[in-house]
Backbone as JSON Lines, residues from 0, in Angstrom:
{"i":0,"aa":"X","n":[-21.12,-15.84,-19.05],"ca":[-20.57,-16.27,-17.59],"c":[-21.97,-15.96,-16.7]}
{"i":1,"aa":"X","n":[-23.1,-16.31,-17.38],"ca":[-24.3,-16.12,-16.15],"c":[-24.66,-17.11,-15.74]}
{"i":2,"aa":"X","n":[-25.67,-16.96,-15.35],"ca":[-26.45,-18.44,-14.81],"c":[-27.14,-19.01,-15.77]}
{"i":3,"aa":"X","n":[-27.69,-20.38,-15.61],"ca":[-28.62,-20.89,-16.72],"c":[-29.84,-19.92,-17.07]}
{"i":4,"aa":"X","n":[-30.38,-19.26,-16.27],"ca":[-31.66,-18.39,-16.71],"c":[-31.31,-17.21,-17.13]}
{"i":5,"aa":"X","n":[-29.95,-16.94,-17.43],"ca":[-29.43,-15.69,-18.01],"c":[-29.41,-14.52,-17.33]}
{"i":6,"aa":"X","n":[-29.46,-14.82,-15.92],"ca":[-29.24,-13.37,-15.05],"c":[-27.93,-13.54,-14.3]}
{"i":7,"aa":"X","n":[-27.68,-12.3,-13.91],"ca":[-25.99,-12.26,-13.52],"c":[-26.38,-12.55,-12.0]}
{"i":8,"aa":"X","n":[-25.31,-12.94,-11.35],"ca":[-25.36,-13.05,-9.8],"c":[-25.46,-12.15,-9.07]}
{"i":9,"aa":"X","n":[-26.17,-11.83,-8.08],"ca":[-26.65,-10.63,-7.09],"c":[-27.12,-9.58,-7.99]}
{"i":10,"aa":"X","n":[-27.97,-9.71,-8.97],"ca":[-28.23,-8.75,-9.87],"c":[-29.01,-7.54,-8.92]}
{"i":11,"aa":"X","n":[-28.64,-6.42,-9.08],"ca":[-29.38,-5.26,-8.53],"c":[-30.21,-4.33,-9.0]}
{"i":12,"aa":"X","n":[-31.3,-4.06,-8.9],"ca":[-32.29,-3.25,-9.85],"c":[-32.41,-2.08,-8.93]}
{"i":13,"aa":"X","n":[-32.28,-0.96,-9.33],"ca":[-32.37,0.31,-8.58],"c":[-31.09,1.3,-8.54]}
{"i":14,"aa":"X","n":[-31.41,2.59,-8.04],"ca":[-30.25,3.54,-8.22],"c":[-28.86,2.98,-7.88]}
{"i":15,"aa":"X","n":[-28.1,3.38,-8.42],"ca":[-26.6,3.47,-8.15],"c":[-26.14,4.63,-7.91]}
{"i":16,"aa":"X","n":[-25.29,4.92,-6.73],"ca":[-24.57,5.94,-6.26],"c":[-23.65,6.57,-6.93]}
{"i":17,"aa":"X","n":[-22.95,7.86,-7.09],"ca":[-21.49,7.97,-7.82],"c":[-20.65,7.15,-6.96]}
{"i":18,"aa":"X","n":[-20.57,7.14,-5.61],"ca":[-19.48,6.57,-5.23],"c":[-19.41,5.11,-5.85]}
{"i":19,"aa":"X","n":[-20.49,4.52,-5.93],"ca":[-20.42,2.98,-6.58],"c":[-19.78,2.86,-7.67]}
{"i":20,"aa":"X","n":[-20.11,4.17,-8.72],"ca":[-19.79,4.3,-10.04],"c":[-18.11,4.48,-9.89]}
{"i":21,"aa":"X","n":[-17.73,5.32,-9.0],"ca":[-16.37,5.73,-9.08],"c":[-15.66,4.42,-8.68]}
{"i":22,"aa":"X","n":[-16.12,3.87,-7.27],"ca":[-15.39,2.72,-7.32],"c":[-15.34,1.7,-8.51]}
{"i":23,"aa":"X","n":[-16.23,1.4,-8.8],"ca":[-16.21,0.2,-10.05],"c":[-15.4,0.62,-11.07]}
{"i":24,"aa":"X","n":[-15.3,2.07,-11.48],"ca":[-14.11,2.45,-12.62],"c":[-12.84,2.25,-11.97]}
{"i":25,"aa":"X","n":[-12.5,2.69,-10.78],"ca":[-11.35,2.63,-10.26],"c":[-10.93,1.18,-10.35]}
{"i":26,"aa":"X","n":[-11.66,0.3,-9.74],"ca":[-11.17,-1.22,-9.64],"c":[-10.93,-1.84,-11.26]}
{"i":27,"aa":"X","n":[-11.79,-1.07,-12.05],"ca":[-11.45,-1.57,-13.6],"c":[-10.3,-1.12,-14.03]}
{"i":28,"aa":"X","n":[-9.87,0.21,-13.71],"ca":[-8.89,0.73,-14.12],"c":[-7.44,0.16,-13.53]}
{"i":29,"aa":"X","n":[-7.67,-0.39,-12.24],"ca":[-6.39,-0.78,-11.65],"c":[-5.95,-2.2,-12.2]}
{"i":30,"aa":"X","n":[-7.24,-3.09,-12.78],"ca":[-7.03,-4.38,-13.38],"c":[-6.6,-4.15,-14.86]}
{"i":31,"aa":"X","n":[-6.39,-2.93,-15.63],"ca":[-6.11,-2.84,-16.99],"c":[-4.35,-2.21,-16.97]}
{"i":32,"aa":"X","n":[-4.71,-1.33,-15.81],"ca":[-3.35,-0.66,-15.77],"c":[-2.17,-1.77,-15.53]}
{"i":33,"aa":"X","n":[-0.8,-1.48,-15.96],"ca":[0.0,-2.21,-15.44],"c":[0.56,-2.14,-14.12]}
{"i":34,"aa":"X","n":[0.98,-2.97,-13.23],"ca":[1.41,-2.87,-11.89],"c":[2.66,-2.02,-11.58]}
{"i":35,"aa":"X","n":[2.32,-0.68,-11.0],"ca":[3.16,0.47,-10.69],"c":[4.3,-0.07,-9.7]}
{"i":36,"aa":"X","n":[4.0,-0.84,-8.54],"ca":[4.86,-0.86,-7.53],"c":[5.76,-2.09,-7.68]}
{"i":37,"aa":"X","n":[6.87,-2.07,-8.74],"ca":[7.84,-3.21,-8.99],"c":[8.72,-3.24,-7.98]}
{"i":38,"aa":"X","n":[8.87,-4.23,-7.7],"ca":[10.27,-4.76,-6.77],"c":[11.38,-4.83,-7.87]}
{"i":39,"aa":"X","n":[12.73,-4.86,-6.69],"ca":[13.75,-5.37,-7.53],"c":[14.12,-6.68,-7.71]}
{"i":40,"aa":"X","n":[14.33,-6.82,-8.95],"ca":[14.6,-8.17,-9.49],"c":[15.01,-9.49,-8.58]}
{"i":41,"aa":"X","n":[15.95,-8.96,-7.73],"ca":[16.41,-9.68,-6.75],"c":[15.6,-9.88,-5.34]}
{"i":42,"aa":"X","n":[14.83,-8.99,-5.04],"ca":[13.99,-8.98,-3.72],"c":[12.94,-10.16,-3.91]}
{"i":43,"aa":"X","n":[13.16,-10.99,-2.69],"ca":[12.18,-12.35,-2.56],"c":[11.02,-12.02,-2.13]}
{"i":44,"aa":"X","n":[10.55,-10.7,-1.93],"ca":[9.28,-10.18,-1.42],"c":[9.15,-9.55,0.03]}
{"i":45,"aa":"X","n":[10.24,-9.46,0.74],"ca":[10.47,-9.17,2.08],"c":[10.97,-7.75,2.21]}
{"i":46,"aa":"X","n":[11.21,-7.05,1.13],"ca":[11.96,-5.8,1.05],"c":[10.99,-4.76,1.63]}
{"i":47,"aa":"X","n":[12.0,-3.67,2.1],"ca":[11.12,-2.54,2.57],"c":[11.6,-1.26,1.71]}
{"i":48,"aa":"X","n":[11.04,-0.28,1.74],"ca":[11.33,1.08,1.47],"c":[12.47,1.54,2.14]}
{"i":49,"aa":"X","n":[13.17,2.8,1.69],"ca":[14.38,3.35,2.67],"c":[13.48,3.97,3.53]}
{"i":50,"aa":"X","n":[14.24,4.24,4.67],"ca":[13.39,5.01,5.87],"c":[13.52,6.56,5.12]}
{"i":51,"aa":"X","n":[11.98,6.86,5.69],"ca":[11.4,8.14,5.31],"c":[10.86,8.95,6.18]}
{"i":52,"aa":"X","n":[10.47,10.09,6.06],"ca":[9.6,10.91,7.11],"c":[7.96,11.14,6.88]}
{"i":53,"aa":"X","n":[7.32,10.63,7.61],"ca":[5.67,10.72,7.59],"c":[5.23,11.19,8.68]}
{"i":54,"aa":"X","n":[4.2,12.24,8.51],"ca":[3.6,12.9,9.63],"c":[4.18,13.07,10.83]}
{"i":55,"aa":"X","n":[5.42,13.72,10.54],"ca":[6.42,13.96,11.82],"c":[7.36,12.92,12.46]}
{"i":56,"aa":"X","n":[7.46,11.68,11.94],"ca":[8.25,10.85,12.37],"c":[8.94,9.94,11.3]}
{"i":57,"aa":"X","n":[9.81,9.17,11.64],"ca":[10.94,8.56,10.54],"c":[9.89,7.17,10.84]}
{"i":58,"aa":"X","n":[9.62,6.5,9.5],"ca":[9.09,5.11,9.36],"c":[9.88,4.41,8.52]}
{"i":59,"aa":"X","n":[9.47,3.02,8.83],"ca":[9.95,1.92,7.69],"c":[8.71,1.32,7.27]}
{"i":60,"aa":"X","n":[8.31,1.06,5.97],"ca":[7.43,0.49,5.41],"c":[7.91,-0.65,4.32]}
{"i":61,"aa":"X","n":[7.03,-1.96,4.3],"ca":[7.36,-2.93,3.3],"c":[6.87,-2.34,2.11]}
{"i":62,"aa":"X","n":[7.87,-3.35,1.28],"ca":[7.53,-3.1,-0.38],"c":[5.84,-3.49,-0.72]}
{"i":63,"aa":"X","n":[5.55,-4.35,-0.32],"ca":[4.03,-4.92,-0.59],"c":[3.18,-5.32,0.89]}
{"i":64,"aa":"X","n":[2.06,-5.69,0.59],"ca":[1.53,-6.51,1.83],"c":[1.02,-5.49,2.96]}
{"i":65,"aa":"X","n":[0.88,-6.06,3.83],"ca":[0.01,-5.08,5.32],"c":[1.03,-3.99,5.48]}
{"i":66,"aa":"X","n":[0.52,-2.71,5.77],"ca":[1.48,-1.78,6.11],"c":[2.41,-1.11,4.99]}
{"i":67,"aa":"X","n":[1.89,-1.45,3.55],"ca":[2.85,-0.7,2.61],"c":[2.1,0.37,2.15]}
{"i":68,"aa":"X","n":[1.03,0.55,2.41],"ca":[0.24,1.78,2.19],"c":[0.1,2.84,3.06]}
{"i":69,"aa":"X","n":[0.54,4.17,2.61],"ca":[0.65,5.53,3.58],"c":[-0.25,5.82,4.25]}
{"i":70,"aa":"X","n":[-1.52,5.98,3.71],"ca":[-2.75,6.53,4.24],"c":[-3.88,5.47,4.8]}
{"i":71,"aa":"X","n":[-3.37,4.27,4.52],"ca":[-4.47,3.21,4.85],"c":[-4.01,2.29,6.13]}
{"i":72,"aa":"X","n":[-2.73,2.28,6.26],"ca":[-2.24,1.34,7.51],"c":[-0.97,1.98,8.18]}
{"i":73,"aa":"X","n":[-0.7,1.11,9.49],"ca":[0.6,1.63,9.92],"c":[1.62,1.25,9.49]}
{"i":74,"aa":"X","n":[2.62,1.77,9.79],"ca":[4.08,1.06,9.08],"c":[4.39,-0.05,10.2]}
{"i":75,"aa":"X","n":[5.44,-0.88,9.73],"ca":[5.86,-1.48,10.71],"c":[6.83,-1.06,11.59]}
{"i":76,"aa":"X","n":[7.54,-0.11,11.27],"ca":[8.26,0.53,12.32],"c":[8.27,1.8,12.31]}
{"i":77,"aa":"X","n":[8.34,2.56,13.33],"ca":[8.22,4.17,13.41],"c":[8.73,4.97,14.58]}
{"i":78,"aa":"X","n":[9.31,5.77,14.67],"ca":[9.87,6.48,15.79],"c":[9.79,7.92,15.52]}
{"i":79,"aa":"X","n":[9.49,8.7,16.64],"ca":[9.67,10.12,16.97],"c":[10.95,10.32,17.6]}
{"i":80,"aa":"X","n":[11.75,9.63,17.89],"ca":[12.8,10.02,18.75],"c":[14.17,10.81,18.25]}
{"i":81,"aa":"X","n":[13.91,10.5,16.83],"ca":[15.02,11.24,16.18],"c":[14.67,12.56,15.44]}
{"i":82,"aa":"X","n":[15.63,13.63,15.61],"ca":[14.98,14.54,14.95],"c":[15.03,14.42,13.56]}
{"i":83,"aa":"X","n":[14.18,15.5,12.64],"ca":[14.14,15.41,11.14],"c":[15.12,15.73,10.43]}
{"i":84,"aa":"X","n":[16.08,16.4,10.98],"ca":[17.29,17.12,10.34],"c":[18.41,15.9,10.45]}
{"i":85,"aa":"X","n":[18.41,14.79,11.24],"ca":[19.14,13.9,11.39],"c":[18.97,12.59,10.73]}
{"i":86,"aa":"X","n":[19.48,12.52,9.41],"ca":[18.97,11.68,8.6],"c":[19.83,10.34,8.79]}
{"i":87,"aa":"X","n":[20.92,10.69,8.92],"ca":[22.01,9.26,9.49],"c":[21.61,8.53,10.6]}
{"i":88,"aa":"X","n":[21.33,9.26,11.71],"ca":[20.7,8.57,12.76],"c":[19.47,7.67,12.48]}
{"i":89,"aa":"X","n":[18.68,8.22,11.58],"ca":[17.64,7.54,11.2],"c":[18.12,6.27,10.19]}
{"i":90,"aa":"X","n":[18.92,6.38,9.35],"ca":[19.4,5.26,8.91],"c":[19.96,4.19,9.76]}
{"i":91,"aa":"X","n":[20.48,4.77,10.54],"ca":[21.2,3.52,11.7],"c":[20.05,3.09,12.56]}
{"i":92,"aa":"X","n":[19.23,3.73,12.6],"ca":[17.78,3.15,13.46],"c":[17.26,2.39,12.77]}
{"i":93,"aa":"X","n":[16.94,2.4,11.34],"ca":[16.48,1.52,10.44],"c":[17.28,0.46,10.24]}
{"i":94,"aa":"X","n":[18.44,0.23,10.36],"ca":[19.17,-1.08,10.15],"c":[19.2,-1.57,11.31]}
{"i":95,"aa":"X","n":[19.11,-0.96,12.69],"ca":[18.77,-1.66,13.92],"c":[17.52,-2.58,14.0]}
{"i":96,"aa":"X","n":[16.58,-1.68,13.39],"ca":[15.21,-2.4,13.76],"c":[14.88,-3.29,12.79]}
{"i":97,"aa":"X","n":[15.56,-3.37,11.6],"ca":[15.68,-4.35,10.86],"c":[16.69,-5.79,11.03]}
{"i":98,"aa":"X","n":[17.46,-5.52,11.96],"ca":[18.13,-6.46,12.53],"c":[19.71,-6.6,11.46]}
{"i":99,"aa":"X","n":[19.89,-5.73,10.88],"ca":[20.98,-5.7,10.03],"c":[22.41,-5.07,10.47]}
């Protein structure tokens, strides 16, 4: 899978940082491991996780795509107006936010 001259594309000769090695190892492992974030068989891809607490607020995140990763992206819906011990109100808010 190399170029006709036997060299790899964008070949780099020099020191490789530990960060680059760890990143390469993680990418290789992700490709080998089975997908952990399985959707429900009847889910068409627009599913959301249930309402949950994150960083002092109630949030709704999609199952996949932008907004699905907790530490990386903002959730699609979030509120601090509901107290943490009132889960029923948070569920009602989530249904209203999704238009259900």
